[in-house]
DOMARVEX-217427 format. One record per residue (C-alpha): residue number from 1; residue in one letter; y negated, z, x negated. Coordinates in steps of 0.02 Angstrom, whole numbers, always signed. Layout:
<recs>
   n res      Y      Z      X
 NUM   A      Y      Z      X
...
</recs>
This chain:
<recs>
   n res      Y      Z      X
   1   M   -690   +290  +1121
   2   D   -640   +331   +959
   3   E   -753   +291   +811
   4   P   -658   +128   +708
   5   L   -535   +185   +558
   6   A   -650   +135   +385
   7   A   -573    +31   +289
   8   H   -618    -57   +154
   9   T   -526   -229   +170
  10   A   -413   -305   +299
  11   N   -282   -295   +181
  12   E   -327    -88   +181
  13   A   -317   -109   +387
  14   G   -149   -213   +378
  15   Y    -77    -68   +274
  16   C   -143    +66   +385
  17   I    -65    -22   +528
  18   R   +111    -43   +442
  19   V   +107   +129   +385
  20   A    +46   +232   +575
  21   R   +190   +283   +695
  22   C   +176   +234   +894
  23   A   +113   +393   +984
  24   A   +270   +382  +1120
  25   C   +426   +388  +1028
  26   A   +353   +390   +816
  27   G   +428   +206   +798
  28   P   +339    +92   +653
  29   M   +207     -7   +712
  30   E   +173   -222   +700
  31   A    +21   -288   +741
  32   A    +46   -426   +857
  33   A    -36   -562   +766
  34   P    -45   -603   +575
  35   M   -198   -517   +516
  36   P   -352   -586   +476
  37   T   -396   -662   +277
  38   G   -518   -752   +220
  39   A   -716   -707   +144
  40   A   -778   -686   +340
  41   V   -673   -544   +367
  42   A   -790   -391   +325
  43   G   -883   -287   +470
  44   E   -793   -227   +624
  45   L   -606   -252   +662
  46   A   -491   -251   +809
  47   V   -317   -259   +797
  48   E   -179   -270   +948
  49   A    -35   -178   +865
  50   R   +146   -158   +953
  51   C   +287    -34   +920
  52   K   +443   -120   +855
  53   R   +543    +19   +937
  54   C   +494    +42  +1140
  55   G   +356    -93  +1155
  56   A   +203    +19  +1193
  57   A    +41    -73  +1137
  58   R   -128     -6  +1031
  59   T   -268    -63   +995
  60   F   -318    -21   +800
  61   R   -503    -47   +768
  62   F   -566    -36   +586
  63   S   -727    -53   +486
  64   C   -707   -143   +342
  65   Q   -810   -137   +192
  66   F   -752   -284   +112
  67   A   -690   -443    +92
  68   P   -527   -494    +26
  69   G   -531   -548   -164
  70   A   -504   -726   -185
  71   D   -301   -698   -173
  72   G   -326   -645    -12
  73   E   -206   -493    -83
  74   A   -318   -395   -131
  75   I   -327   -220    -58
  76   N   -482   -106   -104
  77   P   -602   -166   -260
  78   T   -672     +7   -275
  79   D   -609   +176   -369
  80   E   -609   +240   -214
  81   P   -446   +296   -120
  82   S   -398   +266    +29
  83   R   -479   +343   +176
  84   I   -341   +279   +319
  85   V   -184   +255   +199
  86   D   -113   +433   +102
  87   L    -43   +438    -82
  88   G   +139   +469     +7
  89   Q   +130   +304   +119
  90   W    +42   +197    -18
  91   V   +239   +283   -118
  92   A   +333   +222    +19
  93   L   +250    +40    +39
  94   A   +285    +33   -145
  95   E   +455    +88   -140
  96   H   +510    -23    +45
  97   Y   +418   -193    -71
  98   I   +540   -147   -216
  99   E   +679   -146    -99
 100   A   +627   -304    -10
 101   A   +617   -387   -181
 102   A   +797   -354   -256
 103   E   +854   -425    -80
 104   A   +735   -581    -86
 105   G   +846   -729   -156
 106   A   +694   -852   -199
 107   P   +621   -788   -357
 108   G   +437   -819   -282
 109   E   +459   -711   -151
 110   A   +521   -577   -253
 111   R   +363   -587   -376
 112   R   +260   -587   -215
 113   L   +347   -433   -142
 114   G   +352   -341   -322
 115   E   +161   -381   -353
 116   R   +114   -274   -190
 117   A   +206   -138   -244
 118   C   +117   -124   -391
 119   R    -57   -153   -293
 120   C    +10    -22   -187
 121   L    +56   +106   -334
 122   G   -137    +61   -395
 123   E   -189   +122   -247
 124   A   -110   +285   -236
 125   L   -160   +305   -414
 126   K   -341   +323   -357
 127   F   -289   +478   -285
 128   Y   -291   +584   -450
 129   G   -386   +703   -537
 130   P   -384   +770   -714
 131   E   -212   +849   -673
 132   E    -57   +778   -672
 133   L    +15   +810   -523
 134   P   -119   +767   -348
 135   P   -231   +875   -256
 136   E   -162   +936    -88
 137   Q   -315   +828     -3
 138   A   -205   +661    -62
 139   F    -93   +692    +72
 140   F   -166   +685   +265
 141   T    -21   +660   +362
 142   A   +115   +788   +400
 143   A   +262   +678   +322
 144   S   +193   +646   +161
 145   A   +124   +817   +158
 146   E   +317   +871   +180
 147   A   +391   +733    +51
 148   F   +261   +801   -102
 149   G   +324   +998    -33
 150   R   +521   +957    -66
 151   S   +484   +833   -219
 152   P   +327   +855   -327
 153   V   +419   +773   -486
 154   T   +408   +627   -364
 155   F   +239   +597   -359
 156   A   +180   +630   -520
 157   R    +33   +524   -612
 158   Q   +164   +464   -759
 159   H   +289   +417   -632
 160   L   +222   +325   -542
 161   R   +132   +237   -677
 162   D   +280   +216   -742
 163   M   +364   +127   -584
 164   Q   +196     +2   -582
 165   V   +209    -39   -769
 166   R   +406   -106   -731
 167   L   +323   -225   -582
 168   P   +225   -386   -610
 169   K    +69   -377   -609
 170   P    -49   -460   -520
 171   I   -145   -599   -525
 172   G   -341   -595   -524
 173   R   -388   -398   -517
 174   R   -527   -342   -579
 175   A   -536   -225   -729
 176   G   -523    -68   -689
 177   E   -416    -77   -515
 178   H   -281    +22   -588
 179   D   -203   -136   -666
 180   A    -31   -109   -719
 181   P    -19   -118   -900
 182   A    +63   -285   -983
 183   A   +261   -354   -944
 184   A   +370   -288  -1084
 185   P   +445   -434  -1158
 186   P   +593   -531  -1035
 187   R   +770   -399  -1040
 188   A   +955   -458   -988
 189   R   +911   -361   -816
 190   R   +767   -427   -683
 191   W   +633   -306   -653
 192   W   +686   -253   -498
 193   E   +832   -188   -564
 194   F   +746    -49   -660
 195   W   +838    +90   -605
 196   K   +997    +36   -649
</recs>
C-alpha cells in the first residue's frame, strides 16, 4: 500500500484532490463527500474521490500534520511549501477562484472566493527563495513545469504579489503566513475586476 501523502491540514488535502487528475482519462477529480473539518482532523485521513468525467473511483490517503484553524479555511500554518500541491497548481487554483468570484452573484460569496484565491497565492509564494523566479523544484507536475517553460514571467514573485494585494485579505491569518498587504482604498471597480 502506498504511503499517505503528507498534508499540513485536511484543507490542503482537499486542494490536492481538486488539482488531481484521473489515471484513466485525465479528467478532474472531486471528493465524493465534503472534506472533514474541525479540530479533530489531524493524523491519518482517507478520502474517496471520483472522476468528474468518467466516474472512476480513487481513494486518497493523507497524513495531516495540523488541524484546521478556527476559521476552517487555513491551509498550512507553517512557512514550509506544500509537498502535494506545486506552485503552478496553487496559481491555477487562485486564478480559478478569481474567475469564480467575478461570476458570483452575492457579494459575500465573491469575497469568500477572493479570500481563497489570496490563500492559494500565499501558498504559492512559500516556494520562492531569494530569486524573483521560483526554483525548478517548485514544479513537480509536468503540466506546471510546461506552464513555467511557456511563460516564466507569469510565475515571477512580484506578479503573484501584485495579484494578491488586490484580493480581499482572509480574516484570522497568523502573522508571517504570507498575508497580503493591506487593501488599497475603495475604487469604482470591484476588486475582482483588477485586470480591466
